[in-house]
MARBA-255289 format. One line per field, with one value per residue (C-alpha): residue number from 1; residue in one letter; x negated, y, z negated. Coordinates in nm, 2 decimals. Each point is the difference from the previous one (the first is absolute). Layout:
N
k: [NUM:...]
r: [a:...]
x: [X:...]
y: [Y:...]
z: [Z:...]
//
This chain:
93
k: [1:2:3:4:5:6:7:8:9:10:11:12:13:14:15:16:17:18:19:20:21:22:23:24:25:26:27:28:29:30:31:32:33:34:35:36:37:38:39:40:41:42:43:44:45:46:47:48:49:50:51:52:53:54:55:56:57:58:59:60:61:62:63:64:65:66:67:68:69:70:71:72:73:74:75:76:77:78:79:80:81:82:83:84:85:86:87:88:89:90:91:92:93]
r: [m:k:h:l:a:i:s:a:l:a:l:a:l:l:t:g:a:a:s:a:q:d:l:s:a:i:q:g:l:i:a:s:d:q:a:p:s:i:p:a:p:a:g:f:v:p:a:k:g:a:v:l:p:e:g:f:p:a:h:e:i:p:e:r:t:a:g:q:a:g:w:g:y:s:v:i:d:g:k:a:y:l:v:d:s:d:r:k:i:v:h:a:f]
x: [2.19:-0.27:0.20:0.25:-0.30:-0.13:0.34:0.05:-0.37:0.10:0.33:-0.21:-0.27:0.25:0.15:-0.34:0.10:-0.24:-0.08:-0.35:0.14:0.14:-0.32:-0.19:0.23:-0.05:-0.39:-0.01:0.19:-0.27:-0.28:0.10:0.00:-0.35:0.00:-0.33:-0.11:-0.05:-0.20:0.22:-0.02:-0.17:0.22:0.24:0.05:0.23:0.25:0.33:0.21:-0.26:0.12:-0.24:-0.18:0.13:-0.18:-0.07:0.08:0.29:0.09:0.37:0.16:0.33:0.31:0.12:-0.32:0.00:0.39:-0.05:-0.07:-0.33:-0.18:-0.38:-0.33:-0.37:-0.31:-0.20:-0.38:0.09:0.32:0.35:0.29:0.36:0.15:0.37:0.17:-0.13:-0.36:0.00:-0.21:0.25:-0.25:-0.38:-0.11]
y: [3.72:-0.23:-0.29:0.14:0.09:-0.36:-0.17:0.23:-0.15:-0.34:0.07:0.21:-0.25:-0.28:0.24:0.13:0.35:0.07:0.36:0.13:0.09:-0.34:-0.16:0.23:-0.05:-0.38:0.04:0.21:-0.27:-0.28:0.26:0.06:-0.40:-0.01:-0.35:-0.17:-0.08:-0.32:-0.12:-0.15:-0.37:-0.16:-0.01:0.28:0.32:0.23:0.20:0.09:-0.33:-0.22:-0.23:-0.01:-0.33:-0.25:0.09:0.37:0.21:0.25:0.25:0.05:0.32:0.01:0.00:0.29:0.19:-0.15:-0.04:-0.37:-0.31:-0.15:0.25:0.06:0.07:-0.11:0.18:-0.19:0.14:0.32:0.07:-0.03:-0.17:-0.01:-0.37:-0.10:-0.28:-0.24:0.11:0.13:0.36:0.27:0.30:0.07:0.29]
z: [-3.63:0.06:-0.03:0.25:0.26:-0.01:0.03:0.32:0.10:-0.01:0.24:0.23:0.03:0.08:0.27:0.14:-0.13:-0.30:-0.01:-0.15:-0.31:-0.05:0.07:-0.24:-0.30:0.01:0.06:-0.31:-0.21:0.16:-0.09:-0.35:-0.08:0.13:0.10:0.06:0.36:0.12:0.33:0.27:0.00:0.30:0.30:-0.11:0.15:-0.20:0.24:0.02:0.06:-0.17:-0.28:-0.30:-0.03:-0.26:-0.36:0.12:-0.29:0.07:-0.27:-0.06:0.04:-0.21:0.18:-0.14:0.13:0.34:0.07:0.11:-0.21:0.04:0.14:-0.09:0.14:0.02:0.04:0.24:0.08:-0.14:0.17:-0.12:0.15:-0.07:0.02:0.02:-0.22:0.27:-0.06:0.35:0.05:0.08:-0.02:-0.07:-0.17]
//
């Protein structure tokens, strides 16, 4: 059921119709990974639509979990960001 909810989230983010329940499901997955927070590089402002700088780490979310190949997340300055396969931020938690 968790995989289904997160797959629905990927579609909802792409269409702009993500529910609070969908976002909560993927946020739980990210929190359970406990990835370290990394400071934002000089001049980079993490926000929806921004692309992670070259070489900046993004943790992979398995395709079966995210519903999309190549999706991941980064924890920047203590805040988690969901990124698509182009490393573009699609949601900030």
